[in-house]
Backbone bond lengths (Angstrom), bond angles and torsions (degrees), N, CA, C in turn:
res aa  C-N    CA-C-N  psi(-1)  N-CA   C-N-CA  omega(-1)  CA-C   N-CA-C  phi
1 M - - - 1.447 - - 1.522 109.80 -
2 S 1.358 114.77 157.58 1.406 119.35 -178.27 1.560 111.85 -71.80
3 T 1.256 121.09 158.16 1.421 122.64 176.10 1.576 111.83 -89.07
4 V 1.344 116.40 -0.22 1.394 120.24 176.77 1.553 113.21 -62.13
5 D 1.270 118.94 141.80 1.479 120.53 -172.57 1.491 111.62 -62.54
6 D 1.392 113.91 157.68 1.490 119.94 -174.61 1.519 110.05 -67.35
7 G 1.361 120.95 -24.80 1.399 123.65 -179.13 1.569 110.21 -65.45
8 L 1.325 117.74 -45.29 1.429 123.13 179.36 1.570 109.74 -63.50
9 S 1.285 114.62 -46.43 1.528 114.24 -175.01 1.485 109.13 -67.46
10 T 1.322 122.27 -34.70 1.442 123.69 176.90 1.530 109.38 -64.79
11 R 1.279 118.89 -39.24 1.466 121.38 177.74 1.466 113.50 -65.84
12 V 1.279 115.58 -37.44 1.477 120.28 -178.56 1.593 106.39 -71.99
13 Y 1.272 115.33 -38.44 1.533 117.26 176.27 1.459 109.20 -58.50
14 R 1.323 119.55 -50.17 1.422 125.77 -178.42 1.500 107.96 -58.54
15 Y 1.293 117.46 -46.25 1.522 119.92 179.93 1.549 110.85 -57.30
16 I 1.358 114.47 -44.82 1.480 118.15 176.91 1.528 112.06 -59.16
17 S 1.294 117.06 -42.04 1.440 125.27 -179.86 1.482 111.45 -59.11
18 I 1.381 115.82 -43.48 1.480 122.15 -177.23 1.568 109.27 -65.30
19 V 1.336 114.82 -46.51 1.483 118.03 -178.39 1.464 109.66 -70.10
20 D 1.307 119.72 -39.39 1.441 122.41 -178.24 1.536 109.87 -63.97
21 R 1.359 115.84 -39.00 1.425 119.19 -177.78 1.520 112.08 -65.67
22 A 1.377 112.27 -40.94 1.462 118.86 176.88 1.544 114.00 -64.74
23 L 1.366 113.21 -40.78 1.466 116.58 176.58 1.530 113.69 -64.54
24 S 1.264 118.96 -31.41 1.482 120.89 178.70 1.524 110.66 -66.98
25 R 1.335 117.84 -16.21 1.509 118.74 -179.48 1.528 109.95 -95.06
26 V 1.278 120.51 2.67 1.431 125.13 -179.34 1.485 111.05 -104.16
27 R 1.348 116.49 121.74 1.445 121.58 -178.74 1.567 110.36 -101.02
28 D 1.300 115.84 134.29 1.469 122.87 -178.77 1.528 107.31 -55.14
29 E 1.314 116.80 -42.38 1.536 118.07 -172.61 1.468 111.95 -65.71
30 D 1.354 120.38 -18.87 1.497 120.79 176.65 1.503 114.22 -73.79
31 L 1.290 116.61 -16.29 1.504 120.67 176.95 1.508 111.92 -89.88
32 K 1.251 117.42 111.32 1.453 119.67 -175.84 1.544 109.51 -90.01
33 A 1.301 118.05 -35.85 1.506 120.95 -177.98 1.476 108.84 -75.64
34 P 1.324 115.26 137.10 1.542 119.86 177.43 1.505 109.06 -62.05
35 E 1.332 120.51 -35.71 1.454 120.25 178.79 1.551 112.69 -60.45
36 G 1.325 114.82 -38.10 1.451 120.26 -179.18 1.551 109.97 -65.27
37 K 1.314 114.28 -40.24 1.503 118.26 -179.63 1.517 110.77 -67.99
38 E 1.340 114.67 -32.35 1.514 115.68 179.14 1.527 109.07 -71.93
39 I 1.316 116.18 -40.40 1.472 117.34 175.61 1.476 111.90 -64.48
40 L 1.292 121.44 -38.01 1.470 119.79 174.81 1.499 113.00 -63.92
41 N 1.333 119.47 -34.95 1.420 121.88 177.11 1.569 110.18 -63.78
42 L 1.337 113.19 -38.28 1.442 118.01 177.78 1.527 110.30 -62.80
43 V 1.294 114.96 -43.95 1.479 121.96 176.50 1.569 111.91 -50.11
44 K 1.315 110.74 -51.49 1.413 120.63 -177.95 1.566 112.38 -61.19
45 S 1.283 113.53 -39.58 1.497 121.90 -179.22 1.504 109.10 -65.99
46 Y 1.344 116.23 -45.97 1.478 123.73 -178.99 1.522 108.81 -63.42
47 V 1.401 118.30 -41.81 1.442 118.74 179.17 1.518 111.22 -66.04
48 S 1.327 115.97 -39.25 1.479 119.22 178.06 1.475 112.66 -63.19
49 D 1.361 113.17 -39.50 1.503 116.15 -178.12 1.517 109.23 -70.59
50 S 1.331 116.61 -34.29 1.489 120.90 -179.76 1.469 111.50 -64.09
51 K 1.380 116.38 -41.47 1.435 118.98 176.88 1.533 113.07 -67.67
52 H 1.311 117.50 -36.01 1.386 121.75 177.64 1.525 112.81 -63.31
53 Y 1.384 115.38 -44.05 1.505 114.13 179.98 1.431 111.55 -73.38
54 F 1.372 117.42 -32.39 1.480 116.67 174.40 1.459 114.00 -61.88
55 S 1.350 119.57 -36.16 1.530 122.24 175.54 1.503 111.03 -63.03
56 L 1.405 116.06 -26.79 1.524 116.61 177.58 1.504 113.57 -87.97
57 G 1.330 114.40 -1.62 1.469 115.68 -177.70 1.501 116.20 85.22
58 D 1.368 115.14 4.22 1.453 119.65 179.22 1.480 109.01 -90.06
59 Y 1.319 119.91 78.86 1.473 125.45 -172.76 1.514 112.93 -68.41
60 I 1.301 118.83 -29.43 1.426 122.34 -177.31 1.584 110.23 -68.09
61 T 1.325 115.52 -49.98 1.462 119.86 175.66 1.513 110.64 -64.93
62 S 1.309 117.90 -40.31 1.453 119.77 177.35 1.521 110.74 -62.02
63 L 1.296 121.52 -36.28 1.448 124.10 178.68 1.527 109.92 -67.91
64 S 1.337 114.24 -41.58 1.523 119.14 177.14 1.554 113.24 -56.15
65 C 1.403 111.20 -45.20 1.462 118.84 -177.03 1.561 110.09 -65.34
66 I 1.338 116.07 -45.68 1.465 116.13 -177.10 1.516 113.71 -70.91
67 A 1.381 116.02 -25.98 1.389 119.44 178.40 1.548 110.11 -67.74
68 Y 1.374 116.09 -43.17 1.439 118.49 172.91 1.521 112.68 -56.71
69 A 1.349 113.85 -46.34 1.453 118.14 -179.56 1.564 113.25 -57.09
70 E 1.356 113.75 -44.45 1.456 119.01 -179.88 1.513 112.16 -59.93
71 G 1.392 113.03 -44.29 1.456 118.10 -177.04 1.501 114.64 -65.37
72 L 1.323 116.24 -37.23 1.476 120.66 177.29 1.531 110.76 -69.61
73 L 1.341 113.71 -39.53 1.467 119.49 -176.87 1.457 107.82 -67.62
74 D 1.337 119.86 -43.50 1.416 126.29 179.72 1.535 111.38 -62.25
75 A 1.388 117.27 -39.13 1.490 120.14 176.31 1.483 109.49 -61.43
76 L 1.329 119.66 -45.32 1.397 121.30 177.93 1.535 115.22 -56.17
77 R 1.357 110.68 -38.87 1.512 116.68 -179.31 1.501 109.65 -70.55
78 L 1.421 118.04 -45.11 1.407 122.23 -174.83 1.608 110.66 -66.18
79 F 1.300 117.28 -29.09 1.441 121.23 172.49 1.498 114.27 -82.81
80 K 1.320 114.19 2.10 1.512 121.76 177.03 1.536 110.92 63.41
81 L 1.303 115.37 30.00 1.475 119.42 172.64 1.541 112.70 -82.37
82 V 1.313 115.78 -25.93 1.451 123.46 177.66 1.467 105.86 -138.73
83 S 1.377 116.93 157.75 1.411 126.42 -177.27 1.573 112.22 -124.97
84 F 1.289 120.41 118.20 1.449 125.33 175.12 1.491 108.99 -162.18
85 D 1.341 117.14 164.70 1.451 123.86 170.10 1.525 109.47 -115.65
86 W 1.325 114.99 137.88 1.525 117.14 176.63 1.513 107.92 -69.64
87 E 1.330 116.82 135.41 1.465 121.74 174.58 1.511 108.82 -119.40
88 Y 1.274 121.72 148.92 1.419 126.48 -176.06 1.512 114.95 -122.35
89 P 1.328 112.85 79.29 1.528 114.83 -174.89 1.485 111.81 -77.55
90 K 1.336 113.69 152.40 1.483 123.20 173.05 1.466 111.40 -68.03
91 V 1.338 118.92 135.59 1.459 123.15 175.32 1.524 108.93 -78.86
92 R 1.277 116.99 118.58 1.465 119.72 178.57 1.464 114.27 -96.58
93 R 1.367 118.81 146.77 1.455 121.88 176.78 1.552 107.95 -102.46
94 V 1.323 113.35 131.10 1.434 121.43 -178.09 1.542 108.44 -114.92
95 L 1.340 115.59 126.63 1.439 120.16 179.21 1.524 112.04 -107.12
96 V 1.304 113.17 128.18 1.435 117.50 179.86 1.546 107.75 -130.18
97 G 1.325 120.83 164.67 1.400 121.64 -176.73 1.483 113.50 -155.64
98 G 1.317 116.70 161.46 1.489 120.98 -178.19 1.464 111.82 168.24
99 T 1.343 114.67 176.79 1.527 119.38 177.72 1.515 107.59 -78.82
100 F 1.361 117.80 -40.29 1.438 123.97 -176.77 1.433 112.72 50.37
101 D 1.350 118.10 57.13 1.477 125.33 -171.82 1.515 107.70 -84.09
102 I 1.332 115.99 -79.48 1.491 119.99 -177.59 1.576 102.54 -100.18
103 I 1.305 116.98 103.69 1.440 120.64 -175.14 1.540 111.11 -63.06
104 H 1.319 115.98 127.60 1.504 119.84 179.90 1.535 107.43 -137.45
105 P 1.331 114.54 175.57 1.528 118.49 -175.87 1.567 113.35 -55.00
106 G 1.358 114.94 -32.55 1.499 117.45 178.00 1.504 113.74 -58.69
107 H 1.358 111.76 -40.44 1.535 114.40 177.19 1.551 109.81 -67.93
108 I 1.259 120.81 -39.49 1.458 124.88 -176.58 1.512 107.43 -65.26
109 Y 1.380 118.37 -44.98 1.410 123.11 173.74 1.515 113.21 -52.13
110 Y 1.339 115.46 -52.85 1.498 123.38 -177.88 1.528 107.79 -59.29
111 L 1.284 120.46 -46.79 1.489 120.49 -175.14 1.525 108.40 -73.34
112 S 1.291 119.27 -38.98 1.460 118.49 -179.84 1.593 114.04 -66.09
113 E 1.327 110.51 -34.71 1.517 116.44 175.53 1.565 108.75 -66.96
114 A 1.301 114.24 -40.39 1.512 116.69 179.62 1.497 110.79 -65.78
115 S 1.314 119.59 -35.04 1.456 122.32 -178.23 1.532 112.26 -64.87
116 K 1.425 118.28 -18.26 1.419 119.71 178.96 1.478 113.24 -72.43
117 F 1.381 116.47 -17.09 1.436 124.02 -178.56 1.576 111.42 -91.41
118 G 1.327 118.16 -18.69 1.451 118.49 -178.82 1.548 108.83 149.02
119 L 1.319 115.59 -159.15 1.448 122.34 -178.60 1.519 110.97 -65.99
120 V 1.328 118.92 128.20 1.497 120.33 -174.38 1.590 109.43 -97.97
121 Y 1.286 114.09 121.92 1.501 121.20 173.02 1.519 104.40 -108.44
122 A 1.346 116.61 124.06 1.420 121.48 -171.43 1.607 106.73 -112.46
123 V 1.307 114.98 123.50 1.461 120.33 175.13 1.576 109.62 -94.31
124 V 1.300 114.52 119.16 1.456 117.81 -178.81 1.545 107.66 -101.10
125 A 1.348 110.53 129.77 1.506 116.40 -175.31 1.529 113.82 -68.17
126 R 1.294 115.80 137.63 1.433 121.10 178.41 1.524 112.27 -66.46
127 D 1.284 120.68 159.16 1.454 125.56 -178.84 1.553 108.13 -61.27
128 S 1.281 115.59 -42.14 1.478 118.96 179.71 1.511 115.03 -64.42
129 T 1.393 112.66 -33.56 1.487 118.83 172.30 1.491 112.86 -64.20
130 V 1.292 114.60 -45.19 1.497 119.82 -178.43 1.546 108.88 -59.56
131 R 1.326 115.98 -45.93 1.409 118.99 179.70 1.522 114.03 -60.95
132 R 1.304 114.09 -41.99 1.480 119.49 179.31 1.491 112.19 -68.70
133 V 1.303 120.16 -42.58 1.477 124.12 -174.86 1.483 111.75 -82.22
134 K 1.333 118.14 -48.17 1.458 121.90 -176.32 1.543 115.28 -94.47
135 G 1.322 116.77 -12.16 1.397 117.60 177.38 1.481 116.80 73.90
136 R 1.375 116.61 18.42 1.491 122.66 179.07 1.473 108.76 -151.68
137 E 1.396 112.72 165.81 1.462 118.50 176.00 1.528 109.49 -78.70
138 P 1.334 117.68 142.92 1.496 120.41 174.36 1.477 105.14 -66.40
139 V 1.317 114.32 152.28 1.510 121.84 174.22 1.523 111.03 -66.35
140 N 1.330 116.84 -40.42 1.389 124.76 177.97 1.504 111.84 -113.67
141 D 1.299 118.50 139.67 1.511 120.28 -176.46 1.513 108.06 -71.16
142 E 1.302 116.58 166.81 1.459 123.50 -175.76 1.513 113.28 -58.63
143 L 1.320 122.15 -41.36 1.415 122.87 -178.70 1.544 111.82 -67.08
144 S 1.323 115.11 -36.72 1.460 119.59 179.91 1.520 109.15 -69.41
145 R 1.325 116.74 -39.31 1.457 120.14 179.94 1.511 110.84 -65.77
146 L 1.338 115.13 -40.18 1.494 123.28 -179.65 1.492 109.09 -63.27
147 E 1.353 117.73 -43.44 1.529 120.18 -179.63 1.492 107.67 -61.16
148 V 1.349 119.09 -48.50 1.507 120.72 -174.56 1.545 106.64 -60.96
149 I 1.279 121.74 -49.07 1.505 123.50 -173.36 1.542 107.11 -66.38
150 N 1.319 118.42 -38.84 1.486 117.14 178.88 1.528 111.61 -63.89
151 S 1.274 118.56 -23.62 1.494 122.35 -176.47 1.579 112.12 -81.67
152 L 1.278 119.01 -14.03 1.430 125.37 -170.78 1.594 105.04 -78.05
153 K 1.302 115.60 136.20 1.500 117.36 -176.81 1.445 114.69 -70.67
154 Y 1.326 121.29 -18.75 1.464 121.31 178.08 1.533 111.63 -80.11
155 V 1.238 120.50 -10.94 1.498 122.58 -175.42 1.532 107.23 -103.90
156 Y 1.306 113.35 127.60 1.465 121.69 177.62 1.479 109.30 -78.43
157 R 1.280 115.71 -45.22 1.532 121.27 -179.80 1.532 111.54 -159.85
158 A 1.347 113.96 132.91 1.445 120.12 -178.57 1.531 107.99 -117.22
159 F 1.335 116.28 146.73 1.454 118.28 175.11 1.563 109.76 -151.74
160 L 1.261 117.30 163.71 1.457 124.28 -177.13 1.548 106.14 -76.53
161 G 1.356 114.64 139.79 1.446 117.72 -179.14 1.592 111.03 -85.61
162 S 1.294 113.00 173.17 1.445 118.46 178.67 1.497 113.23 -75.28
163 E 1.295 117.69 143.27 1.495 119.29 173.56 1.457 118.70 -77.19
164 E 1.354 113.70 -18.12 1.473 117.31 -176.95 1.556 111.85 -114.62
165 D 1.319 119.87 -32.05 1.424 121.84 -170.20 1.495 111.25 -133.66
166 M 1.337 120.81 108.23 1.469 120.48 -177.86 1.541 112.47 -68.66
167 L 1.375 116.04 -22.18 1.438 119.25 -177.06 1.478 111.64 -77.68
168 K 1.308 118.17 -8.49 1.503 122.81 174.43 1.535 109.10 -56.78
169 S 1.375 116.22 -37.32 1.466 120.71 -178.07 1.522 108.86 -68.32
170 V 1.332 114.91 -37.45 1.527 116.87 175.56 1.539 111.93 -61.30
171 E 1.342 112.95 -47.27 1.467 117.59 179.49 1.571 112.20 -59.75
172 S 1.350 116.74 -37.42 1.424 121.36 -179.26 1.483 111.62 -70.98
173 V 1.353 120.30 -48.03 1.468 122.90 -173.78 1.484 114.32 -82.96
174 K 1.400 115.28 -34.72 1.478 123.32 -172.84 1.537 107.07 56.88
175 P 1.299 121.93 59.43 1.472 121.87 -175.05 1.516 111.63 -77.39
176 D 1.352 115.06 157.05 1.399 124.38 172.55 1.555 106.46 -80.98
177 I 1.269 116.10 -41.79 1.495 122.06 -175.85 1.549 111.18 -127.84
178 I 1.317 118.15 141.39 1.421 122.21 165.31 1.546 105.62 -113.25
179 L 1.296 114.85 124.19 1.480 121.65 -179.06 1.502 109.78 -106.42
180 L 1.309 119.72 113.50 1.462 123.18 177.49 1.443 111.92 -89.30
181 G 1.299 118.01 150.59 1.526 121.66 172.24 1.514 107.97 -72.89
182 P 1.328 115.87 160.31 1.475 120.75 179.62 1.492 116.39 -59.54
183 D 1.350 115.74 -24.25 1.521 117.67 -174.45 1.567 109.55 -112.40
184 Q 1.300 120.77 1.06 1.384 121.27 -177.22 1.599 110.67 -66.63
185 P 1.397 119.24 121.13 1.407 119.76 -179.24 1.541 118.70 -74.43
186 I 1.273 114.35 62.11 1.477 122.42 -178.58 1.532 108.90 -129.10
187 D 1.354 117.77 132.49 1.418 121.97 179.08 1.537 108.79 -82.13
188 E 1.278 116.53 123.73 1.486 123.09 -178.48 1.548 110.14 -56.88
189 G 1.305 116.69 -46.47 1.468 121.89 -173.30 1.544 108.31 -69.11
190 V 1.320 120.59 -41.17 1.377 125.33 178.77 1.554 113.62 -62.20
191 L 1.403 111.69 -46.49 1.478 118.53 177.15 1.510 112.67 -60.46
192 A 1.361 116.41 -44.22 1.445 121.47 -179.52 1.588 107.78 -62.98
193 K 1.252 117.25 -43.29 1.526 121.98 -178.36 1.501 108.54 -63.99
194 N 1.364 116.20 -46.07 1.470 119.36 -177.90 1.603 112.58 -65.78
195 A 1.307 115.30 -34.56 1.414 120.03 175.85 1.548 110.89 -69.77
196 L 1.290 117.29 -38.51 1.470 121.69 174.75 1.461 112.81 -59.34
197 S 1.402 116.49 -39.28 1.411 118.90 -177.26 1.524 112.54 -68.97
198 R 1.392 116.83 -13.65 1.469 120.39 174.86 1.567 109.07 -98.52
199 G 1.299 116.27 5.25 1.461 119.80 176.30 1.504 114.91 94.89
200 F 1.387 118.50 15.78 1.445 122.84 -178.84 1.501 113.79 -114.84
201 N 1.292 120.08 113.30 1.487 121.65 178.80 1.493 108.07 -89.62
202 V 1.317 114.03 92.06 1.498 120.05 -173.89 1.581 111.98 -107.67
203 E 1.314 116.96 140.29 1.394 119.12 173.92 1.532 109.66 -86.40
204 V 1.293 117.27 123.23 1.484 119.71 -177.43 1.547 108.60 -107.06
205 L 1.278 115.34 118.45 1.505 122.92 178.56 1.470 110.89 -115.68
206 R 1.262 115.57 161.47 1.471 124.60 172.67 1.477 113.15 -124.06
207 L 1.283 118.41 133.15 1.442 124.64 173.36 1.569 106.84 -60.55
208 P 1.348 116.85 115.19 1.485 116.28 -169.91 1.535 114.53 -73.38
209 T 1.298 119.22 -22.79 1.473 119.87 -175.62 1.542 111.87 -131.35
210 K 1.277 116.90 149.51 1.498 122.53 175.45 1.582 107.18 -81.12
211 Y 1.314 108.82 158.10 1.462 115.79 171.42 1.539 108.15 -65.03
212 K 1.380 116.94 135.53 1.413 120.18 -172.38 1.539 110.34 -83.97
213 S 1.307 115.40 83.81 1.483 123.55 178.41 1.518 107.67 -154.44
214 D 1.357 114.17 138.41 1.445 118.96 -179.12 1.507 112.50 -72.58
215 I 1.386 118.35 -15.38 1.461 119.49 -174.24 1.561 108.61 -121.40
216 A 1.319 120.59 20.54 1.454 122.53 178.91 1.512 107.91 -82.04
217 S 1.247 119.70 60.48 1.466 126.81 -178.05 1.504 108.64 -156.78
218 T 1.296 116.28 134.41 1.535 118.57 179.71 1.514 107.84 -63.91
219 S 1.328 120.83 -47.30 1.440 119.47 -177.93 1.530 113.62 -64.02
220 K 1.316 118.71 -30.45 1.428 122.81 178.44 1.536 107.95 -72.54
221 I 1.297 118.77 -34.45 1.496 120.60 178.05 1.442 108.51 -69.37
222 I 1.376 119.51 -43.29 1.436 122.40 178.69 1.573 109.05 -59.56
223 N 1.304 115.75 -45.85 1.494 117.10 178.68 1.489 113.78 -61.52
224 K 1.342 114.98 -36.53 1.482 121.25 -176.54 1.529 107.75 -67.95
225 V 1.339 118.39 -41.51 1.444 123.33 178.25 1.523 110.25 -63.33
226 L 1.351 117.02 -44.06 1.461 121.21 177.19 1.543 111.73 -58.96
227 E 1.378 111.59 -41.94 1.465 117.30 -178.01 1.534 112.67 -61.85
228 L 1.359 112.64 -47.01 1.492 122.86 -174.59 1.543 112.92 -72.08
229 Y 1.379 115.44 -41.43 1.447 117.14 -168.19 1.509 116.90 -118.89
230 C 1.340 116.10 -5.97 1.493 116.38 -172.67 1.507 110.21 -126.37
231 K 1.363 115.83 37.40 1.496 119.01 177.17 1.481 106.98 -73.74
């Protein structure tokens, strides 16, 4: 991750969201002039580049790219080649959590869905927590699991959870939304009530469906490996 402060990265993310939302209201077919279509394609390229550099933690380059995109898009608007209004949405923080042991498509689905709500902060369970909750050792230790999750493009920031108090993560991030996985054994109402008791009014949601795959599960992957290679 970049060493740039959290305030700058949040502002860049918001900037990208504003331009991306405006771009979504522009239709290619409304642009009759070939030059206008070329400029719109440049806007799309700059937005894509900005998202890419943001995912790498290079917020300065990301900022440069999105600024180019905004300028070109605004020029199209001022020349009345496209029509839209700038909107300024609030950047929301989304808290997710899990063991994230053997990464599979189910994890990617969970994190990608979370990213649709805002910046994703991922809590990675400690080794001691995995032993206590699941009754087994994790395949990968906590630092390895943290490194993998931090490298995924849908995750803004990942960190190790508390071994004693799961609400410490809520206090640290101050999320707008907590998104639970479909199988996580946590009651949404109880979690929201406990967070409120600490002074945080958090919207607790649950991912309604699992990823459609027979092997989108760490335990199933382990069993499959045992079946194939440990007979």
